[in-house]
N, C-alpha and C positions, 0 to 999 in steps of 0.2 A: 288512553293509548299514548305511548311515548313518541316524542317527535323524532323521526329518522334523521332530520338535519342536525339535531343536537349532538354535541360531542359525546363520545362514549364515556369519557371521564370528565366530570364537571370541573371546571377551573383549570384544566390542562389544555394548553394550546399545542397542536402538533408542530414539530419543527419543519420549516420549509426548506426544501432542497434548492440550493443555489447553483449557479454555473461553477463557482469555485469548488463546491462539493463534487460535482461531476468531473471536473478536471483532476481533483485529488484521487477519485476513484479510478480514473483513466491511468494516472501515474502508478497506482498500486497494481492495476491489472497488467500494465506493460512490464512492471518489475517481475511479477510472477511468471508471465509468459517468457520473458528473457531468460530467467533462471531455468525454466523447463527446456527451452530450446538449447541453451548451453549444455545442460545435462545430457540431452539426447545426442547432440552432435559432437561434443568435445571428448567423449569417453569411448572406450572400446566396448564391445557387445555386452558382457554381463553387467558392467558398471554403468553403462548408459541408461539402462532401465532404472537402476537403483537411484542414480543421481538425478536423472530426468524427472522422476516422480518425487524423490525425497527433497530436493532443494526447494521447489515451489511449495511443497506441503509444509516444510519447516518454516519458510518465510511467512506463510499464511498463519501458522500457529503462533509464531512470535508476534505477528501483527495483531492477531485477535487477543492475545494475552495483554499486550502493553499499549498499543497505539490506536486501536479501533475506537469509534465513538462509545461503544459499550464494552470497554476493555474489562477483562476479568480481574486484572491486577491494577489497582490504582497506584500510580507512581507520579513523581514530581514531573511537571511539564518538561524540564530539562532532560530527564531520562527518556521520556517519550520521544523527544526530538532526536536524541542520540540513537535510539533503537530504529526510528524511521530513517535516519541518515545511513545507518549500517545496512539496512535492507536495500536502499537505493544505491548505495556504494557497491553492494554485491551484484546487483543487476547491471550497473555500469561496467564493472570489471568483467562480468560475463559477456556483455556485448563486445567489449574490447578484446577478450580472449577468442571470440568468434571471428576476429579480423574485421570488425566493424567499429573502429575507433570514433568515427564521426557520429555514428548512431549513439554510441555510448556517451559521448560528450553532449550531444543534443538532449538526450534523455536526462542526463545529470543536471543540466541547466534548467530544463523544464521542471523536473521533480523538486529541485531546490527552490525555485521561484514559487511554485504552487504550494509547497510546504511552508515556506515563510509567510506567504499571504494567508494561508489557512490558519496557521498557528497564531499569527498576529490577530486575526479576527476572533479566534476562540479565547484569547487572553483578555480581550477588551470587553 
């Protein structure tokens, strides 16, 4: 009878989730939420639904393609960083456009610091 405590795949150790991983996920989540809120509040009726749903979906697709840990398209780490910064920049501009410049600035600083720390750890 197989040992239930043994790993499902021999020789493969599961990746441990750290606080930095959780902070990175939080920054991604805030970016998607900021884009959704901006889309629903900054546009008139027929377009607010389109942009409110389309902007976060587009950001999530781009994130999944290029930046996620299991990215579909393997790109150079510099390209990953640029794509990540573009998504965070879009969320920062969205917060700024909603009349919340301090929230945008705080989010931008938080996302940049977390992104730098996470990418530095993944490169070493």
